[in-house]
C-alpha positions as CSV (number, residue, x, y, z in Angstrom):
1,M,125.5,60.9,177.2
2,I,126.7,61.6,173.7
3,H,124.5,63.7,171.4
4,L,124.8,63.7,167.7
5,R,124.8,67.3,166.4
6,S,125.5,66.8,162.7
7,F,127.2,64.8,160.0
8,K,128.2,65.0,156.4
9,L,128.0,62.3,153.8
10,R,131.2,61.9,151.8
11,Q,130.9,61.4,148.0
12,L,129.0,58.2,147.5
13,P,130.1,55.6,145.0
14,N,128.4,55.8,141.6
15,T,126.2,52.7,142.0
16,T,122.5,51.8,142.1
17,A,123.2,49.1,144.7
18,F,121.4,49.1,148.0
19,P,121.8,51.0,150.4
20,F,123.2,53.7,148.2
21,S,120.1,53.7,146.0
22,M,117.7,54.6,148.9
23,P,115.6,57.7,148.2
24,L,116.5,58.9,151.7
25,I,120.3,58.8,151.0
26,Q,120.5,60.0,147.4
27,P,119.9,63.7,148.0
28,L,121.5,63.8,151.5
29,R,124.8,65.6,151.9
30,E,124.6,67.0,155.4
31,L,122.2,66.8,158.3
32,S,122.1,68.8,161.5
33,F,120.1,67.9,164.5
34,E,119.0,71.2,166.1
35,T,116.4,70.0,168.6
36,P,116.6,67.5,171.4
37,I,114.2,65.1,169.7
38,T,114.2,64.0,166.1
39,L,111.4,62.1,164.4
40,L,111.9,60.0,161.3
41,V,108.7,59.6,159.3
42,G,108.3,57.7,156.1
43,E,106.6,54.8,154.3
44,N,107.7,51.2,154.8
45,G,110.9,50.6,152.9
46,S,111.9,54.2,152.7
47,G,115.1,53.7,154.7
48,K,114.4,54.8,158.2
49,S,115.7,51.7,159.9
50,T,118.7,51.4,157.6
51,F,119.5,55.1,158.3
52,L,119.4,54.5,162.1
53,E,121.5,51.3,161.7
54,T,124.0,53.2,159.6
55,L,124.3,55.9,162.3
56,A,124.9,53.2,164.9
57,C,127.6,51.6,162.7
58,A,129.3,54.9,162.0
59,A,129.4,55.7,165.7
60,E,130.5,52.1,166.6
61,M,127.6,51.7,169.0
62,N,126.1,48.4,170.0
63,A,122.9,47.2,168.3
64,V,119.8,45.9,170.0
65,G,120.6,43.1,172.3
66,G,124.1,44.3,172.9
67,K,125.6,42.9,169.7
68,S,128.5,44.8,168.2
69,T,127.6,46.6,165.0
70,R,131.0,45.5,163.7
71,S,130.1,41.8,163.6
72,N,126.3,41.7,163.3
73,E,125.6,39.9,160.0
74,S,122.3,41.8,159.5
75,L,124.1,45.1,159.4
76,V,126.4,44.5,156.4
77,H,124.6,47.2,154.2
78,A,124.6,49.7,157.1
79,R,128.3,49.2,157.7
80,E,129.1,49.8,154.0
81,L,127.1,53.0,154.0
82,A,128.6,54.1,157.4
83,K,132.0,54.3,155.8
84,Y,130.8,57.5,154.1
85,F,129.4,59.2,157.2
86,H,131.6,61.9,158.8
87,F,130.4,63.2,162.2
88,L,130.9,66.9,162.9
89,G,131.5,68.5,166.3
């Protein structure tokens, strides 16, 4: 099983368009996962699902139901943001 340890976020475009405008993404530059379990907590609309979908797109994983993240129309924003994610060893 693959475990994500950390990632960096490359310089984001200077835009207020979704998903780059999400409060979760704006201050984020690097994130390390130092425990076996990570919980995402936030209000509705704060970006939790988009963040997870973006991780799935960046890792080229399949989405729910086995659909490819490369072709799933509902993940267009997550794919755009995923271009800026860089996984670290």
